[in-house]
C-alpha positions in Angstrom: 73.5 93.0 103.6 74.9 94.1 100.0 73.4 97.9 100.3 75.3 98.2 103.8 78.9 96.6 101.7 78.7 99.0 99.1 77.7 102.0 101.2 80.7 100.7 103.2 82.9 100.5 99.9 81.9 104.1 98.8 83.0 105.5 102.3 85.9 104.1 102.8 87.2 105.1 99.2 86.1 108.4 100.4 88.1 108.4 102.9 91.3 107.0 101.1 90.6 109.9 98.5 90.9 112.5 101.4 94.4 111.6 101.8 95.1 113.1 98.7 94.4 116.5 100.0 96.0 116.0 103.7 99.3 114.6 102.2 99.6 117.5 99.9 98.8 120.4 102.6 101.1 118.8 105.0 103.7 118.8 102.4 103.3 122.4 101.6 102.9 123.1 105.9 106.3 121.1 106.2 108.2 123.2 103.2 107.3 126.5 104.8 108.6 125.4 108.1 111.7 124.8 106.7 111.9 121.3 107.4 111.8 119.5 104.2 113.2 116.4 103.6 114.9 116.9 100.5 118.4 117.6 99.9 120.2 120.2 101.6 120.1 123.6 100.4 116.3 123.3 99.3 114.7 124.2 102.3 111.2 125.2 101.1 110.8 122.4 98.5 107.3 120.9 98.4 107.6 117.2 98.4 104.8 116.0 96.1 103.2 112.5 97.4 103.0 110.8 94.2 101.5 107.6 95.1 99.2 109.8 96.1 98.5 111.1 92.8 99.2 108.1 91.1 96.3 106.6 93.9 94.2 109.1 91.7 95.0 108.2 88.3 94.4 104.5 89.3 90.9 105.8 90.3 90.1 107.3 86.8 91.1 104.9 84.8 89.5 102.2 86.6 86.0 104.1 86.2 86.5 103.9 82.5 86.4 100.3 82.7 89.3 99.6 80.2 90.6 96.6 81.4 88.2 93.0 80.8 86.5 92.2 84.3 89.3 89.1 84.8 92.0 91.0 84.6 90.6 93.3 87.1 89.8 90.4 89.9 93.1 88.9 89.3 95.1 92.3 89.8 92.5 92.5 93.1 93.4 89.1 94.2 97.2 89.5 93.7 97.0 93.1 95.8 95.1 91.7 98.6 97.9 89.2 99.1 100.5 92.1 98.7 98.7 93.9 101.2 98.4 91.1 103.4 102.7 90.5 103.1 103.1 94.0 103.9 101.2 94.2 106.7 102.6 90.7 108.5 105.9 92.4 107.5 105.3 95.4 109.8 103.6 93.4 112.4 107.1 91.5 112.6 109.4 94.3 112.6 107.2 96.2 114.9 108.2 96.2 118.9 107.3 98.5 121.6 110.8 100.5 121.7 110.7 101.6 118.6 106.9 103.3 119.2 109.1 104.6 122.7 111.8 105.8 120.4 108.9 107.4 118.1 107.7 109.6 120.8 104.1 111.2 120.5 104.4 113.3 117.4 103.5 110.6 115.2 100.4 109.7 117.5 98.9 112.7 117.8 100.0 112.8 114.0 97.4 110.1 113.4 95.2 111.1 115.7 94.5 114.5 113.6 94.7 112.5 110.2 92.2 110.0 112.1 89.8 112.7 112.8 90.0 114.5 109.5 89.1 111.3 107.8 86.5 110.4 109.9 85.0 113.7 109.8 85.3 114.3 106.0 84.5 110.8 105.2 81.6 111.4 107.0 80.5 115.0 105.7 81.4 113.5 101.8 79.4 110.3 102.5 76.5 112.2 104.4 76.2 114.9 101.6 78.0 114.8 98.2 77.5 110.7 98.0 73.8 111.2 97.8 73.9 113.4 94.8 76.0 111.2 92.6 73.8 107.9 94.1 
């Protein structure tokens, strides 16, 4: 019902927001290992995930209800269309050979991130969200 839908949306958003600290920690960790993808000679440079910071800015902006509801609905509709196109493009470009070439490391990282998001999302939804609701 509506109640379950609202809770699931909150849990999903909390999980997505947990990506920001994970990406920042990973950026610092990679820079300390000297494997930053920056230009040569910039060993130790921390790459900031600007899309994640932008995501938090948009959340804050949207929380103040500065845009009319009609405009927000139009943006959400267009966003769903773009996301659908992006997912279709990813699927069209994916093959088993690409997974074989990538090796195990990306899968291990994805598994660790999944555990982090599930565990962190659960804890935040169980203990932090009730405080706000």
